[in-house]
N, C-alpha and C positions, 0 to 999 in steps of 0.2 A: 327552664320551666320546672316548677316545683312538682314533686310527686304527690299524687292523691293518696296520702297515707291512710285515710279512712278505708280505702279499698283493699289494703294489704292485710291478708291473714297470715298466720304462721306458715301455712302450706305454700302460699304464693309469694311470700316475702322474697324468696330467691329470685323470682322474675324481675324484681325491681332493684334489689340491692346487692345481690351476690356478684362476685367476680364473673365477668361474662364467659370467659373460657371455662371456668369451673361449672357454671350452671348449664352451659351448652353440652358439655361432656356428661354431666349428671343426667340430663334428660335424653341425650342422643344415644348413649350406650343402651339403655333399656329399649329405646325405639328401634335401634338397629337389630338388637337381638330379637325383639318381638316380630319385626318384619321377616327376619331370617327364619324364625321358628314357624311363622305363618306359611312361608313358602315351603317349609319342610313337608307339609301335608301332601301336596302334589308331587314334590321332589321324592319323598320316600315311597309313595305309590309307584312313581316311575321307576325307581331303583329296583324295587322288589318284583313288579310285574315284568320288567325287562329281563331280569334274571330268571324268573320262574316260567314265564310264558314265551317271551321272545320279542323281536322288534315290532311285530304287529300290535302288541299291547302298548308299546310306547307311542305308536302312531295313533292308537285309540285315545290315549290321554291327551295327545296334541289336538285331536278333534274335540274332546271334552273341555279343553282349556277355555275356549270362549264362553261356554255356558257357565262354568264356575267363576270366571273372571267377571262376567256380567252381574252375577248375583252379589259377589263381594264388592263390586264397584258401587252398587246401590247402597250397600251397607256403609261404605266409606263416604259416599256423598252425604249421608245423614250424620255420620260420626264426625266428620271434619266440620260440617256446618254447625252442628250442635256444640262441639267443643270450642270452636272459635267464638261462638256467641257467649259461651260460659266465660271464657278468658276476658273478652271485652266487657262483659257485665261486671266481673270482679274488678277490673281496672277502673271502671266508672263508678264502682260502689253501688251498683243497681242489683241488689239481691232479690228484689221482688220479681224481676224478670227471670233471674237465674233459676228459681225453684220450679218453674213451669217448663223449662226447656226439655228436660229428659222425657217427661211424659209425652210431649208432642213428638219427639224423635222416635220413641219406641212405637207409638201408634202408627206413625207414617211407615215405619219399617215393616210392621206386621201386615199392614194392608198390601203394600207393594210386593213383598216377598211371597206371601201366601198366594196371591193372584198369579205371580210368575211361576211358582212351583207347579200349580195346577195346569197352567198353560203348557209348560214344557212337557209335562207327563202325558198330556192328551195328544200332543202333536209331535211326539218324539221322533218318529221315523222321518217325517218331512223336514224337521229341523236338522237332523243328522245329514241328510242328503244336501241341504243348503250349506252346511258347514264344510262340505268338500270331502266327505268320507269316501273310501273306496270299498269295493265288495269284500275284500279280505279284512278290512279294519272294522266295518260296520257292526258285526255282532259283539265285538269286544267293547266298542264305544257305547252301545246301547245297554249292555250289562252294567257298565260303570255309572253312566249318567242317570239311569232309571232309579238308582238308589241314592247316589250322592247328593242329588238336588234336595232331598229332605233334610239335609244338615244345614241348608242355607240360612234358615231362620236363626239357628243357634250360633252359627258363625257370625252373622251380622249383629246379633245381640251382644256377643263378646266384644266385637270391634267398637260398637257404640259405647258400651260401658267403659271399655279400656281407654278410649279417647277422652271421655268425661273425667275419669280418674286422673289422667295426665294433666288436663287443664286445671284440675283442683290441686295439683302439686304432687300427685302420687303416681309416678310412672312405673314403679316397681310392681304394683299389683297387676298391671296389664302384661308385663313381662312374664310374671309367674303363671298367669292364666293361660297364655298362649304356649308357654313351655310345657305345662302339664298336659295340654291337649296334644302337642306334637310328640311328647314322650310316649303317651298312651298309643298314639298312632303307630309309632315304630313297633311297640310290643305287639299290638293287635295285628299289624301287617305280617309280622313273623309268624304269628299263630294262624291267621286266616288265609295267608297266601302261600307260606312255605310249609308249615306243619300240617295244617288241614287245607289241602289245595282247592280253595273255593274260587281261585282265579280272580277275575276283575270284580266279581261281586264281593269277594272277601276284602279286597282293597277298599271298595266303596263303603262297606259296612264298618270297617275299621275307622275310616275317616269320619263318618257320621257319629259313631259312639264317642270318639275323641272330642268332637266339637260340642257335644252335649256336656261332657265332663268339664270342658273349658268354660262353657257358659255358666255352669253352676258355681264354679269357683269365682268367676268375675262378679256375679251377683252377690255372693257371700261377702266379698270385700267392699262392694259398693254399699251394701246395707249397713255397714259399720259407720259410714261417714255421712249418709244422706240426712240424718237428723241434724247434724251440725250446720248444714246449709239450708235446712228446711226444704229439701228437694222432694217434689211430689212424684210418685210413681204411678199416679192415676192416668189412665189412658184418655187422652183428649186431643182435640185439634184446634189450635188457635191460628187463624189466617196469617197474622203478622209474624208470628214465630216460625211457622212453616215456610213462609216466603224467605225469611232471613236464612234459615237452615239450608234451603235448596239453592238460594242465590250464591251463598258462600261456598257450599260443598260441591256445587256443580262442576267446578274446574277439576277437582280431584276425581270426580266421576269420569270426566272426559279423558283424563290421563290414564286411568285404569281401563276404561272401556276401549280406548284407542288400541291397546294391546290386543284385545279380543277381536276388534274389527280387522286389524292388520293380520291376525292369525287366520281369520276366515278367508281373507283375500289371498293370503299366501297358500293356504291349503287348497283352495280352488285353482289357483294358478299353477301350483306344483303338482297337482293330481295328474296332469298330462305327462309328467316326467316319471310317474311311477311311485310306489310306496316309499322307496328309499329317500326321495327328496322330502317327503312329509316327515319321515322319521328323523332325518337330520335336523330339520327345522324345529321339531319338538324338543330334541336333546339340547341344541345350542340355546334355545329360548330359556330352558330351565336353568342352564349353567349361567347365562348372562345375567339372570336376575340377581345373582349374588353381588354383582357390581352395582346394580341399581339400589340394592338394599342399603349399602353404606351411605350413598349420597342422599337417598330419600329419608333415611333415618335422621341424618343431621339436619336437613332442611325442614322436616316435619317437627323436629324438636325445637327448631327456631320459631316456628309459627306461633305457639301459645305465648312465648316470651315476647315476641313482637306485638301480638294482639293485646296483651296485658298493658304493656308500656305505651302503646298507641292510645289505648283507652284512657290511660292515666296522663296523657299528654306529655310523656317523658321522651321527647323526640331524639335527644342526643343518645339516649340508651338504645332506642330503636336502631339508629344508624350504626352504633357500635356492634350490636348483636348481629346485624346483617353482614357487616364487614368480617367479623370473626367467623361466622358460620360459613361464609363463602370460602374463606381461607382453609378452614378445617376440612370442609367437603372436598376441596381440590386435592389436598395432601393425602387424605385417606383413600380417595378414589384412585389416585395415581398409584398408590401402593397396591391396591387390589388389582388394578390393571396389569401391573408388572407380574404379579403372581399368576394371574390367569394366562398371560401370554407365554410365560416360561413353562408352566405346568399344564397346559391345555390338554395334552395327550393323556396324561395321568388322570386328570379330573374326569374327562369325558369317557374314558375307558371304564369308569365305574358304572356307566349306564348301558353301554352296548358291548356285546361280545363279538359281533361280526366285524372283522378287520376292515373290509371294504367300506362299511358305513363309518367306522371309526376314523379312517383316513379322510374321508370327505368332510366329516363333522369338524375335525380339528382345523383343517384348512379354512373352512367356511367361518368358524368361530373367530379365528385370528383376524380375518378380513373385517368381520362384523364389528369388532371392538377396537380396531386399529387406532382411532383418535378419540375414544370414549371419554377420557378424563376432562376434556375441554367443555363438555356439555353440562357440567355442574352449575354454571352460572344461569343456565336456562331454567333449571328446576328451582334454583334459589329465587328467581324472579317470580315464578308462579306462586310459590308459597308466601312470598313477601306481599304480593298484591292480594292474596286471599286473606292474610292476617289483618290488613288495613281495610278489608271489606270493599276493595275495588273489584267487584265481581266481574264486570264486563271485560276489563283488561286481563284479569286472570283467566277468564274463559277463552279469550282470543289466544293467549299464550298456550293454554292447555290443548287446544285443537291443532295448534300450528305444526308441531314436529311430526306427529304420527299421521294426522288426517290430511293436512294441507300440503305437507312437503313429502313425507315418506311414500304415501300411496301413489301419487303421480310419478315420483322418481322411480319406484320399483317397477311400475307398469312399463315405463319407457326402457329401463335397463334390462328387464327380462326379454323384451323384444330384441334388444341389441346383443345381449350376451348370454341368453338362456338362464340356466340356474345360477350361474356366477353373478348375474345381474342383481339377484336378491341380496347377496352378501355385500356387494359394492354399494348398494343403496343406503346402507346404515351409516357409514362414515360420511357420505355426502349430506345426508339429513342432519347428522350431528354437527357438522361444520356450520351449516346454515342456521341451525337452532341456537348454537353457542353465540354466534354474532348477534342474533336477534335478542337473546336473553341479556347480553351485555348492554345493548342499547337501551332496553327497557329498564334495567337496573339503574343506569346512569340517570335516566329520566325520572324514575321513582324517587331517588334520593334528592334530586333537585326540587321536586314538588314538595317533599318533606321540609326542605329548607325554606321554601316560600311560606308554607303553613306556619312554621315556627316563627318566622319573621313577622307575619301578620298578627299572630296571637300576642307576640311581645309588644307590638305597636298598640294593639287593642288594650292590653293590660296597662301600658303606660298612660294611654289616654284616659282609662278609667280612673287611675290614681290621680291624674291631673284634674279630672272633672270633680272628684270628691273633694280635693283640696280647694279648688276654686269655689265650690259651693260653701265649704266651711268658712272661707275668708269672707265671702259675701254675707254670710249669716252673722259673723262677728261685727262687720262694718255696720250692718243694719241695726244691731243692738247699740 
């Protein structure tokens, strides 16, 4: 199938024509670093408050995690939906639609995040109790959340702009924006937590200021290219565009919010076993995110490339991109897994000082990630179906691992094995999810083959029809 060359600009030319391995790495490395840097916000806060205040502060961040993850999940819903729509529009050569996508995305984000921030602030105490906090952890969690929620708008703004820039072929700007924010967070945490001991409030203030700085830089970069694509920054809501954004991005929202839902369930379940269990969960959840970052960075880099080529009807390129992305994701995740397994004690000791908590955390972490590398195909399937706008399948896959499999498994295993059941539930869920992802990927590629075959038949029939009409015209003369 011929490439829609009219749709290709100098920025997105790589999506259609560049070596697949090269273009994947080109966009995956900034994506991985961006995800890594984004995780550093909470990671750095955990590191500093754990050292300056103690284990209860780490428990407080574990309680705060669902709130923060819920807000960023909404931002990612809009960002992924909007960026996929941009990539598809570029592939189709539909620049009229492209120029209105960002304005709708930002308007939707402002409405949702503003309402959510006000709601959380007004009902803070009730929310914290529902999240499973204990009496010792409650004051630390409240100090942190009551401030950090006000950075949600700026963080979501940066995410949306960053994803838009990536879809337009500029992944580096997103990387720099998040890196600047994370770097500022480290410096401000040192100042406000260690030098001027403001405790949890200091960590929260550092995070919000850093998110504001990151948002300013992201907008500065976007303002330089918006004229080229005639992108409108005016706030408006178009029903069709909003539906497209939400339908495509909802799967990413489910993936992200699933972690928050699981965290709430684990915190409530483990609260019966004391503060230590919650603290261990908080620590190993932070560390395990490093493994997810590599895999999600590669599969998210795959998404705009697949979306562009699918829009341009270049199906052979789509299949090649998916195949290479799956292979690279598996190799890199395997390497990260080996490092984490070998150096688990050294890595986790950076967060906790208490030796009994450290021993428990290291053992739990190794069980938790024992078969992690095989789950890469599951996430590849989710992002593939997102890219081709099969939102229903993508949604089913998104809720499958965490909500449909992990939660029932963990509830059963905790009854059978106590706290150990939590850690055993992860490899069980990973195995089931990997098998499911493989089945869906095989099915997805077969469907692509059918579409390609049908379009080739239609194309051939069209040529035949034109020639037949031309012959009839000549005969009539």
